[in-house]
DRENDO-1510 file (C-alpha; in Angstrom, 1 decimal, always signed):
<recs>
REC; n; res; u; v; w
REC; 1; MET; -43.3; -9.2; -35.2 .
REC; 2; LYS; -40.9; -6.7; -36.8 .
REC; 3; LYS; -40.1; -5.2; -33.4 .
REC; 4; ILE; -39.4; -8.6; -31.9 .
REC; 5; MET; -37.1; -9.5; -34.8 .
REC; 6; ILE; -35.2; -6.2; -34.4 .
REC; 7; LEU; -34.9; -6.9; -30.6 .
REC; 8; PHE; -33.3; -10.3; -31.1 .
REC; 9; GLN; -31.0; -9.0; -33.9 .
REC; 10; LEU; -29.7; -6.4; -31.4 .
REC; 11; MET; -29.2; -9.1; -28.8 .
REC; 12; PHE; -27.0; -11.2; -31.2 .
REC; 13; LEU; -25.0; -8.1; -32.0 .
REC; 14; ILE; -24.4; -7.7; -28.3 .
REC; 15; VAL; -23.1; -11.3; -28.2 .
REC; 16; PHE; -20.4; -10.8; -30.8 .
REC; 17; SER; -19.3; -7.5; -29.4 .
REC; 18; SER; -19.0; -9.1; -26.0 .
REC; 19; PHE; -16.8; -11.8; -27.3 .
REC; 20; SER; -14.0; -9.3; -28.0 .
REC; 21; GLN; -14.3; -7.9; -24.5 .
REC; 22; VAL; -14.3; -11.3; -22.8 .
REC; 23; SER; -11.2; -12.6; -24.7 .
REC; 24; GLY; -8.9; -10.4; -22.5 .
REC; 25; ASN; -10.8; -11.1; -19.2 .
REC; 26; LYS; -8.8; -13.4; -16.8 .
REC; 27; THR; -11.6; -13.6; -14.2 .
REC; 28; SER; -11.9; -17.2; -12.9 .
REC; 29; LEU; -15.3; -18.5; -13.7 .
REC; 30; VAL; -17.0; -21.8; -12.8 .
REC; 31; ASP; -17.5; -23.0; -16.4 .
REC; 32; ASP; -15.5; -26.2; -16.8 .
REC; 33; THR; -18.5; -28.4; -17.7 .
REC; 34; LYS; -19.9; -29.3; -21.1 .
REC; 35; PHE; -23.6; -29.8; -20.3 .
REC; 36; PHE; -26.3; -28.0; -18.4 .
REC; 37; ALA; -29.9; -29.0; -17.7 .
REC; 38; ALA; -32.7; -27.0; -16.1 .
REC; 39; LEU; -36.4; -27.2; -15.2 .
REC; 40; SER; -38.2; -23.8; -15.4 .
REC; 41; GLY; -41.7; -22.4; -15.5 .
REC; 42; GLY; -43.5; -19.1; -15.6 .
REC; 43; PRO; -46.0; -16.9; -17.4 .
REC; 44; SER; -46.5; -17.1; -21.2 .
REC; 45; ILE; -47.9; -13.9; -22.7 .
REC; 46; PRO; -49.8; -14.1; -26.0 .
REC; 47; VAL; -48.8; -11.4; -28.6 .
REC; 48; GLY; -50.0; -10.5; -32.1 .
REC; 49; VAL; -53.3; -11.9; -33.4 .
REC; 50; PHE; -53.2; -14.7; -30.8 .
REC; 51; GLN; -54.0; -12.2; -28.0 .
REC; 52; LYS; -56.5; -10.2; -30.0 .
REC; 53; LYS; -60.0; -10.1; -28.5 .
REC; 54; ASN; -62.1; -8.5; -31.3 .
REC; 55; PHE; -63.1; -10.4; -34.4 .
REC; 56; ALA; -64.2; -7.0; -35.9 .
REC; 57; VAL; -60.5; -6.0; -36.0 .
REC; 58; THR; -59.2; -9.4; -37.3 .
REC; 59; SER; -60.8; -12.7; -38.1 .
REC; 60; GLU; -57.7; -14.4; -36.8 .
REC; 61; ALA; -58.2; -13.2; -33.2 .
REC; 62; GLY; -57.2; -16.0; -30.8 .
REC; 63; LEU; -58.9; -14.5; -27.7 .
REC; 64; ALA; -56.0; -16.0; -25.6 .
REC; 65; LYS; -55.3; -14.8; -22.1 .
REC; 66; THR; -51.9; -14.9; -20.4 .
REC; 67; GLY; -51.1; -18.6; -19.7 .
REC; 68; TYR; -48.2; -20.5; -18.4 .
REC; 69; VAL; -45.2; -22.5; -19.8 .
REC; 70; LEU; -43.2; -25.4; -18.3 .
REC; 71; ASN; -39.8; -26.1; -19.8 .
REC; 72; ALA; -37.1; -28.7; -19.7 .
REC; 73; ASN; -33.9; -27.0; -21.0 .
REC; 74; LEU; -30.7; -28.7; -22.1 .
REC; 75; GLY; -27.4; -27.3; -23.4 .
REC; 76; TYR; -24.2; -28.7; -24.7 .
REC; 77; LYS; -21.1; -26.5; -25.2 .
REC; 78; PHE; -18.5; -27.8; -27.7 .
REC; 79; HIS; -16.6; -24.4; -27.2 .
REC; 80; LYS; -16.6; -22.0; -24.3 .
REC; 81; ASN; -18.7; -19.6; -26.4 .
REC; 82; PHE; -20.7; -21.9; -28.7 .
REC; 83; GLY; -22.9; -24.9; -28.3 .
REC; 84; VAL; -26.3; -26.5; -29.0 .
REC; 85; ALA; -29.5; -25.9; -27.0 .
REC; 86; SER; -32.8; -27.8; -26.8 .
REC; 87; THR; -36.1; -27.2; -25.0 .
REC; 88; VAL; -39.1; -29.4; -24.4 .
REC; 89; PHE; -42.1; -27.3; -23.5 .
REC; 90; TYR; -45.8; -27.3; -22.5 .
REC; 91; SER; -48.1; -24.3; -22.5 .
REC; 92; MET; -51.8; -23.6; -21.9 .
REC; 93; TYR; -53.9; -20.5; -22.4 .
REC; 94; LYS; -57.5; -19.9; -21.3 .
REC; 95; LEU; -59.8; -17.9; -23.6 .
REC; 96; ASP; -61.3; -14.5; -22.7 .
REC; 97; GLN; -64.9; -15.1; -21.8 .
REC; 98; LYS; -65.9; -11.4; -22.0 .
REC; 99; ALA; -64.7; -11.3; -25.6 .
REC; 100; ILE; -66.8; -14.4; -26.4 .
REC; 101; ASN; -69.9; -12.8; -24.8 .
REC; 102; ASP; -69.3; -9.5; -26.7 .
REC; 103; PHE; -69.1; -11.4; -30.0 .
REC; 104; ILE; -72.3; -13.3; -29.3 .
REC; 105; GLY; -74.1; -10.1; -28.3 .
REC; 106; LYS; -73.2; -8.4; -31.6 .
REC; 107; SER; -74.2; -11.4; -33.7 .
REC; 108; ALA; -77.8; -11.9; -35.0 .
REC; 109; THR; -77.9; -15.6; -34.3 .
REC; 110; THR; -79.9; -18.1; -32.2 .
REC; 111; ILE; -76.8; -18.6; -29.9 .
REC; 112; VAL; -77.6; -17.2; -26.4 .
REC; 113; GLY; -74.4; -18.3; -24.7 .
REC; 114; ALA; -71.0; -19.9; -25.3 .
REC; 115; SER; -67.9; -21.0; -23.5 .
REC; 116; ALA; -64.5; -22.4; -24.5 .
REC; 117; ASP; -61.9; -24.2; -22.5 .
REC; 118; HIS; -58.3; -23.5; -23.7 .
REC; 119; TRP; -55.5; -23.5; -26.2 .
REC; 120; GLN; -52.6; -25.8; -25.3 .
REC; 121; TYR; -49.5; -27.3; -27.0 .
REC; 122; VAL; -46.5; -29.4; -26.3 .
REC; 123; GLY; -43.3; -29.5; -28.4 .
REC; 124; VAL; -39.5; -29.7; -28.7 .
REC; 125; VAL; -37.0; -27.3; -30.4 .
REC; 126; VAL; -33.3; -27.5; -30.9 .
REC; 127; GLY; -30.7; -25.1; -32.4 .
REC; 128; PRO; -27.4; -23.2; -32.0 .
REC; 129; MET; -26.4; -21.4; -28.8 .
REC; 130; ALA; -23.9; -18.7; -28.1 .
REC; 131; THR; -22.7; -18.1; -24.5 .
REC; 132; VAL; -21.1; -15.0; -23.0 .
REC; 133; PRO; -19.8; -14.7; -19.4 .
REC; 134; LEU; -21.1; -11.5; -17.8 .
REC; 135; VAL; -19.4; -11.5; -14.4 .
REC; 136; GLU; -18.0; -14.2; -12.2 .
REC; 137; ASN; -20.2; -17.3; -12.3 .
REC; 138; VAL; -22.9; -15.6; -14.4 .
REC; 139; PHE; -23.5; -16.5; -18.1 .
REC; 140; ILE; -26.0; -15.5; -20.7 .
REC; 141; ASP; -26.9; -17.8; -23.6 .
REC; 142; PHE; -28.4; -16.6; -26.9 .
REC; 143; LYS; -30.3; -19.3; -28.9 .
REC; 144; ALA; -32.2; -19.8; -32.1 .
REC; 145; MET; -34.1; -23.0; -32.3 .
REC; 146; ALA; -36.7; -24.8; -34.4 .
REC; 147; GLY; -38.7; -28.0; -34.1 .
REC; 148; TYR; -42.0; -29.7; -33.7 .
REC; 149; ALA; -45.2; -28.9; -31.7 .
REC; 150; HIS; -48.5; -30.7; -31.1 .
REC; 151; ALA; -51.3; -28.2; -30.5 .
REC; 152; ASN; -54.8; -28.5; -29.2 .
REC; 153; MET; -57.7; -26.2; -30.2 .
REC; 154; PRO; -60.4; -25.1; -27.8 .
REC; 155; VAL; -63.6; -27.2; -27.2 .
REC; 156; ILE; -66.4; -24.7; -27.7 .
REC; 157; LYS; -69.8; -25.2; -26.1 .
REC; 158; VAL; -72.8; -23.1; -27.3 .
REC; 159; GLN; -76.2; -22.6; -25.8 .
REC; 160; LEU; -78.9; -22.4; -28.5 .
REC; 161; GLU; -82.2; -20.7; -28.0 .
REC; 162; GLY; -84.8; -23.2; -27.1 .
REC; 163; LEU; -82.4; -26.1; -26.1 .
REC; 164; PRO; -82.2; -27.2; -22.5 .
REC; 165; ALA; -78.4; -27.7; -22.4 .
REC; 166; PRO; -75.3; -26.5; -24.2 .
REC; 167; ILE; -73.9; -28.5; -27.2 .
REC; 168; ASP; -70.4; -29.0; -28.4 .
REC; 169; ALA; -69.7; -26.7; -31.4 .
REC; 170; THR; -66.1; -28.2; -31.8 .
REC; 171; GLN; -64.5; -31.5; -30.8 .
REC; 172; GLU; -61.2; -32.2; -29.0 .
REC; 173; LYS; -58.7; -32.0; -31.8 .
REC; 174; TRP; -54.9; -31.9; -32.0 .
REC; 175; ALA; -52.6; -30.9; -34.9 .
REC; 176; ASP; -48.9; -31.0; -35.7 .
REC; 177; ALA; -47.0; -27.8; -36.5 .
REC; 178; PHE; -43.6; -26.4; -37.2 .
REC; 179; ALA; -42.4; -24.3; -34.2 .
REC; 180; TRP; -39.5; -21.9; -33.8 .
REC; 181; GLN; -38.1; -20.0; -30.9 .
REC; 182; LEU; -35.7; -17.1; -30.3 .
REC; 183; GLY; -34.5; -16.4; -26.8 .
REC; 184; THR; -31.9; -16.1; -24.1 .
REC; 185; ASN; -31.0; -17.8; -20.9 .
REC; 186; LEU; -29.3; -16.3; -17.8 .
REC; 187; ARG; -27.4; -18.8; -15.7 .
REC; 188; TYR; -25.9; -18.1; -12.3 .
REC; 189; ASN; -23.7; -20.9; -11.0 .
REC; 190; PHE; -24.1; -20.7; -7.2 .
REC; 191; THR; -21.9; -23.9; -7.0 .
REC; 192; SER; -19.8; -25.8; -9.5 .
REC; 193; LYS; -22.7; -28.2; -10.0 .
REC; 194; PHE; -25.9; -26.2; -9.7 .
REC; 195; CYS; -27.2; -23.0; -11.2 .
REC; 196; PHE; -30.1; -20.6; -10.9 .
REC; 197; PHE; -31.8; -20.4; -14.4 .
REC; 198; ALA; -33.9; -17.7; -16.0 .
REC; 199; ASN; -35.0; -17.3; -19.6 .
REC; 200; ALA; -37.1; -15.2; -21.9 .
REC; 201; ASP; -38.2; -16.6; -25.3 .
REC; 202; TYR; -40.4; -15.7; -28.2 .
REC; 203; ASN; -42.2; -18.8; -29.6 .
REC; 204; TYR; -44.3; -19.0; -32.8 .
REC; 205; MET; -46.3; -21.7; -34.6 .
REC; 206; LYS; -49.2; -21.9; -37.0 .
REC; 207; PRO; -51.1; -25.1; -36.5 .
REC; 208; LYS; -54.0; -26.2; -38.8 .
REC; 209; TRP; -56.9; -28.4; -37.7 .
REC; 210; LYS; -59.4; -30.1; -40.0 .
REC; 211; THR; -63.0; -29.9; -38.8 .
REC; 212; ASP; -66.2; -31.4; -40.1 .
REC; 213; VAL; -68.3; -28.2; -39.5 .
REC; 214; SER; -66.2; -25.2; -40.5 .
REC; 215; GLY; -63.4; -26.7; -42.6 .
REC; 216; ASP; -59.8; -25.9; -41.7 .
REC; 217; VAL; -59.1; -23.9; -38.6 .
REC; 218; ILE; -55.7; -22.1; -38.7 .
REC; 219; GLN; -54.4; -20.1; -35.7 .
REC; 220; LYS; -51.2; -18.0; -35.5 .
REC; 221; MET; -49.8; -18.6; -32.0 .
REC; 222; GLY; -47.1; -16.1; -31.0 .
REC; 223; VAL; -46.1; -15.8; -27.3 .
REC; 224; VAL; -43.4; -14.4; -25.1 .
REC; 225; ASP; -42.3; -16.7; -22.2 .
REC; 226; VAL; -40.6; -15.5; -19.1 .
REC; 227; ASN; -39.6; -18.2; -16.6 .
REC; 228; VAL; -37.2; -19.2; -13.8 .
REC; 229; GLY; -36.0; -22.4; -12.4 .
REC; 230; LEU; -33.0; -24.5; -11.2 .
REC; 231; GLY; -30.4; -26.4; -13.2 .
REC; 232; ALA; -27.4; -28.6; -12.9 .
REC; 233; ASN; -24.0; -28.6; -14.6 .
REC; 234; PHE; -22.3; -31.8; -15.6 .
</recs>
């Protein structure tokens, strides 16, 4: 987490140092629109305890494998270098079956097998955005956003010794959570109306589910999203 925060602090320092360089640049850029919108998608990489696979190392291990994210991105520029950004997102992550099997094998229980479906969440974040033109028709946006997420915990099925079929150890449950995101967009305007869009974001949330069997279940969910797509300027 500390390394990620340091990385984004350096990115914002680059933004402000770039403003002074850009002020004297007379290059003609396709940047006379106020809004942009883009659809993008790509891999979502769990980090921190969310991707941990060993409960002996941490009881907060999320067992999450690399998943995917789908984004709807919006931006409004009230100044050539500053504006507001928003993202609506959906992500899903399967669990590591080998880690589940290893945990069962080391536990002295009557459980002889188990499986789990996935983590998933949907949400929306909004916040300030700073824009820097890099070269002609290419722009980079730095953004810090926060908002709301609705997260789904895995449904876990266990096979108990002596029973003919697996039973559900957990039920389908969703929980609300505060979400925040730090990231950057790269926009290449290949026409005055359309752009190629790429972005890298760090997302974090900590949902809590209430269960009847094991009490509250809390999971720290930190991921790095890298995705590409197409957008429009208007």
